[in-house]
MARMI-535220 format. One record per residue (C-alpha): residue number from 1; residue in three letters; x, y, z. Coordinates in steps of 0.25 Angstrom, whole numbers. Example, Ala and Ser with C-alpha at 12.3 -4.5 7.8 and 13.67 -1.06 7.14 Angstrom:
2
1,ALA,49,-18,31
2,SER,55,-4,29
//
This chain:
373
1,MET,-95,-2,-257
2,LYS,-96,13,-254
3,TYR,-99,11,-240
4,ASN,-87,1,-239
5,ARG,-77,12,-244
6,LEU,-82,22,-235
7,ALA,-80,12,-223
8,LEU,-66,9,-228
9,LEU,-63,24,-229
10,PHE,-69,26,-215
11,LEU,-60,15,-209
12,LEU,-48,20,-216
13,MET,-50,34,-210
14,ILE,-51,28,-196
15,PHE,-38,20,-199
16,ILE,-30,32,-203
17,ALA,-35,40,-192
18,SER,-31,29,-182
19,LEU,-17,29,-188
20,SER,-17,45,-186
21,SER,-21,43,-172
22,CYS,-10,33,-169
23,SER,0,42,-175
24,LEU,-4,53,-167
25,PHE,-7,47,-154
26,GLY,2,34,-154
27,ARG,15,41,-158
28,LYS,27,36,-150
29,GLU,33,47,-141
30,VAL,45,54,-146
31,SER,54,64,-141
32,ARG,50,78,-143
33,THR,64,83,-145
34,THR,70,72,-153
35,GLY,59,65,-160
36,TRP,64,51,-155
37,GLU,54,41,-151
38,TYR,54,37,-136
39,ASN,53,23,-131
40,ASN,58,18,-144
41,PRO,70,7,-143
42,GLU,73,10,-158
43,ASN,76,25,-154
44,GLY,85,21,-143
45,GLY,74,18,-132
46,PHE,73,31,-125
47,GLU,62,29,-115
48,VAL,50,38,-110
49,SER,41,33,-100
50,PRO,26,34,-102
51,VAL,25,37,-87
52,THR,20,51,-84
53,GLU,15,51,-70
54,GLN,24,49,-58
55,ILE,22,37,-49
56,VAL,18,43,-35
57,GLY,20,32,-25
58,PRO,10,28,-14
59,GLY,8,38,-3
60,LEU,13,50,-9
61,ILE,7,64,-12
62,LEU,13,73,-23
63,ILE,17,86,-16
64,GLU,18,97,-28
65,GLY,30,106,-27
66,GLY,29,120,-24
67,THR,35,132,-16
68,PHE,32,135,-1
69,VAL,38,142,11
70,MET,45,132,20
71,GLY,48,135,34
72,SER,42,143,45
73,THR,43,157,51
74,GLN,41,151,65
75,GLU,52,145,73
76,ASP,55,131,70
77,LEU,51,121,81
78,MET,65,116,81
79,PHE,68,130,87
80,ASP,77,134,74
81,TRP,74,145,65
82,ASN,77,136,53
83,ASN,65,136,44
84,PHE,63,150,40
85,PRO,53,150,28
86,ARG,58,149,14
87,ARG,53,146,0
88,VAL,55,132,-4
89,THR,51,125,-18
90,ILE,47,110,-17
91,SER,46,101,-29
92,SER,35,91,-30
93,PHE,36,78,-22
94,TYR,28,67,-16
95,MET,26,65,-1
96,ASP,19,54,8
97,GLU,5,57,11
98,THR,8,52,25
99,GLU,19,50,34
100,VAL,26,36,33
101,SER,17,26,42
102,ASN,22,14,49
103,LEU,15,5,39
104,ASP,24,12,28
105,TYR,36,9,36
106,LEU,33,-5,40
107,GLU,32,-8,25
108,TYR,47,-3,24
109,LEU,51,-11,36
110,TYR,45,-24,31
111,TRP,52,-22,17
112,LEU,66,-19,24
113,LYS,64,-32,33
114,ARG,60,-40,21
115,ILE,71,-36,12
116,PHE,83,-34,22
117,ALA,80,-41,36
118,THR,87,-54,32
119,ASP,101,-49,29
120,TYR,100,-34,33
121,PRO,90,-33,45
122,GLN,96,-20,49
123,VAL,90,-13,36
124,TRP,77,-16,42
125,VAL,80,-12,56
126,ASN,86,1,52
127,ALA,73,5,46
128,LEU,64,1,59
129,PRO,58,13,66
130,ASP,61,16,80
131,THR,49,11,87
132,LEU,55,14,101
133,VAL,52,29,98
134,TRP,39,26,104
135,ARG,45,25,118
136,ASP,49,40,116
137,ARG,45,48,128
138,LEU,36,57,119
139,SER,27,46,116
140,TYR,30,34,124
141,ASN,22,22,118
142,GLU,28,8,121
143,PRO,18,0,113
144,LEU,21,8,100
145,VAL,35,3,100
146,GLU,30,-10,95
147,THR,18,-6,88
148,TYR,19,7,81
149,LEU,26,3,69
150,ARG,22,-11,68
151,HIS,7,-12,73
152,PRO,-3,-10,61
153,ALA,-11,0,70
154,TYR,1,9,68
155,HIS,3,7,52
156,ASN,-2,20,48
157,TYR,5,28,59
158,PRO,18,36,55
159,VAL,31,28,56
160,VAL,39,34,67
161,GLY,54,31,73
162,VAL,60,32,59
163,ASN,72,41,57
164,TRP,76,50,45
165,VAL,85,38,39
166,GLN,74,28,40
167,ALA,64,37,34
168,ASN,73,39,22
169,ASP,76,24,21
170,TYR,60,22,20
171,CYS,59,32,8
172,SER,70,24,0
173,TRP,63,11,3
174,ARG,50,17,-1
175,THR,56,22,-14
176,ASP,60,8,-18
177,ARG,47,1,-14
178,VAL,39,11,-22
179,ASN,47,10,-35
180,GLU,47,-5,-33
181,MET,32,-6,-32
182,ILE,31,4,-44
183,LEU,40,-6,-53
184,ILE,31,-18,-48
185,ASN,18,-11,-51
186,GLN,24,-8,-65
187,GLY,27,-22,-67
188,ILE,42,-19,-69
189,LEU,46,-27,-56
190,ASP,39,-39,-49
191,PRO,38,-39,-33
192,ASP,51,-45,-27
193,PRO,47,-50,-13
194,ASP,61,-56,-12
195,GLN,70,-44,-12
196,LYS,80,-45,-1
197,ASN,92,-36,4
198,GLU,98,-27,-7
199,ASN,90,-34,-18
200,ASN,77,-26,-16
201,PHE,71,-15,-25
202,ASN,78,-2,-24
203,THR,75,10,-33
204,GLU,89,15,-35
205,ALA,94,1,-38
206,TYR,83,-3,-48
207,LEU,85,10,-55
208,ALA,100,7,-56
209,GLY,97,-6,-62
210,GLN,103,-13,-49
211,TYR,90,-20,-45
212,GLU,80,-27,-54
213,GLY,70,-34,-45
214,LEU,60,-44,-50
215,VAL,58,-38,-64
216,ASN,44,-40,-70
217,LYS,44,-33,-83
218,PRO,56,-23,-85
219,LEU,54,-10,-93
220,ARG,58,-11,-107
221,ASN,71,-4,-110
222,LEU,70,3,-124
223,ASN,85,6,-125
224,PRO,90,-3,-137
225,ASN,103,-5,-130
226,SER,96,-11,-117
227,THR,92,-25,-113
228,GLY,77,-20,-115
229,GLU,73,-20,-101
230,ARG,75,-10,-89
231,ASN,71,-6,-75
232,ALA,62,5,-73
233,SER,68,19,-71
234,ILE,65,33,-67
235,LYS,61,37,-81
236,ASP,50,26,-82
237,GLY,42,34,-71
238,LEU,41,22,-62
239,ILE,52,24,-52
240,VAL,48,35,-41
241,PRO,59,44,-35
242,ARG,64,41,-21
243,TYR,56,43,-8
244,ARG,62,52,3
245,LEU,59,60,14
246,PRO,54,74,11
247,THR,63,86,12
248,GLU,59,96,23
249,ALA,54,106,12
250,GLU,46,95,5
251,TRP,40,91,18
252,GLU,35,105,22
253,TYR,31,109,8
254,ALA,22,96,9
255,CYS,17,99,23
256,ARG,13,114,20
257,ALA,5,109,8
258,GLY,5,123,2
259,SER,2,130,16
260,THR,10,142,22
261,THR,5,140,36
262,ALA,10,133,48
263,TYR,2,120,44
264,SER,-4,116,31
265,PHE,-17,120,37
266,GLY,-14,133,42
267,ASP,-6,140,54
268,SER,-15,135,65
269,SER,-12,122,72
270,SER,-26,120,76
271,GLN,-29,111,64
272,LEU,-16,103,66
273,SER,-23,91,72
274,ASN,-31,89,59
275,TYR,-18,87,52
276,ALA,-8,81,62
277,TRP,-5,73,74
278,HIS,2,82,84
279,GLU,4,84,98
280,GLY,-10,88,101
281,ASN,-17,76,95
282,SER,-8,64,93
283,GLN,-9,58,107
284,ARG,7,58,106
285,LYS,8,48,95
286,THR,8,46,80
287,HIS,-5,43,72
288,PRO,-8,37,58
289,VAL,-4,45,46
290,GLY,-14,52,38
291,LYS,-25,53,48
292,LYS,-25,69,49
293,ARG,-28,79,38
294,PRO,-18,80,26
295,ASN,-12,93,22
296,PRO,-17,99,10
297,TRP,-7,91,1
298,GLY,-12,78,7
299,LEU,-1,75,16
300,TYR,-4,69,30
301,ASP,3,71,43
302,MET,12,82,39
303,TYR,10,88,52
304,GLY,12,79,65
305,ASN,11,64,67
306,VAL,26,62,65
307,TRP,38,71,61
308,GLU,42,68,47
309,TRP,57,66,42
310,CYS,62,75,31
311,GLN,74,73,22
312,ASP,81,86,26
313,TRP,92,89,37
314,TYR,86,99,47
315,GLY,92,113,45
316,ASP,89,127,43
317,TYR,82,132,30
318,PRO,90,139,20
319,SER,86,153,16
320,GLY,79,156,3
321,PRO,70,147,-6
322,ALA,73,133,-10
323,THR,69,122,-19
324,ASP,67,108,-13
325,PRO,77,110,-2
326,ILE,82,98,5
327,GLY,88,104,18
328,PRO,102,105,24
329,SER,113,95,18
330,THR,116,90,32
331,GLY,111,91,46
332,SER,108,82,59
333,ARG,93,82,58
334,ARG,83,79,48
335,VAL,70,87,46
336,LEU,57,82,52
337,ARG,44,88,49
338,GLY,29,89,53
339,GLY,29,87,68
340,SER,23,75,75
341,TRP,12,70,84
342,TYR,21,74,96
343,ASN,23,89,91
344,SER,14,101,93
345,PRO,8,108,81
346,SER,19,118,80
347,TYR,29,107,77
348,CYS,19,102,65
349,ARG,20,115,57
350,SER,24,114,42
351,ALA,36,121,45
352,SER,40,114,58
353,ARG,53,106,57
354,GLY,60,96,65
355,GLY,73,88,64
356,HIS,80,76,69
357,THR,92,67,67
358,PRO,90,57,55
359,ASP,91,45,65
360,ALA,80,50,74
361,ARG,68,42,76
362,ARG,56,47,84
363,ILE,41,44,87
364,TYR,37,56,79
365,TYR,46,55,67
366,GLY,41,49,53
367,PHE,42,53,39
368,ARG,35,54,25
369,VAL,41,52,12
370,VAL,42,60,-1
371,ARG,47,58,-15
372,THR,50,67,-27
373,PRO,42,65,-40
//
């Protein structure tokens, strides 16, 4: 009997300890300023997402923000003294590991054709790269007019013949496809292969409640005055910000990767062939992305292969320090950075600038994409 009482006492102590543990570690989360419980419909339903990590998105590398000296003490190769050094502070952002490839762009074209070709074929036509650029006298190559974009052998080559406007349109499309796939993976939406014309997933329309899609499992709306269901929103941590072209300052900051020299690997161009396809080693053509050494931050082909479109208008750098500069408000040319397979090493320096009209399409113009965290 004595042992039975001891056993009961022991079990009672375990039970009390478990209750204490529950009260200590299983507490509902409450506001530290008002004491009101979060995620409780009886308290009005103010929702706090349990998500604490950002969704990065495929193909992107985090570029930690910082301050650097942007520009060059050498005369710019456009023969303008317009890039005098100045201190620039850049916020963190994500950047494509490589330039956008033909395969990446073909996926975009296929989607546009599937969604719009029947009723609005011009949407697809307007997105097509100019493959006739391969008849350019700089690299006349008639077979590539038909094969460069479409043949599987060139899938991993950088897309070329796209202008600044087309590159921006690709960024918008990629934003929507990434967010749509996130919602599908979360079980909120089902795949909808029958999307057509305006009835397709668009991030802004979805967030505004103007597009629902094939709803699988809507999120619970804890607002007691609601229907009890809702779409996902920014506050849930599931919708990523829009993809876009990098600003010129972001591009140079990522290219330098903490360096202060002409190239991220030093001042001498003797090592450039290890990092870039340029005039001296390209055989006058593009090459597959990601085949040379990356810079110290893991970015490939920041020098050479193709010039990369940036968001900014081309113009003089203002004097004085700046934070997240976006360039002039107007202009006639958009910035291009990085040099190309056609250019000499001096054009491939971290600070070297180029520019062209937004509608320009060339065999050495491509792009890569960024987004804000």
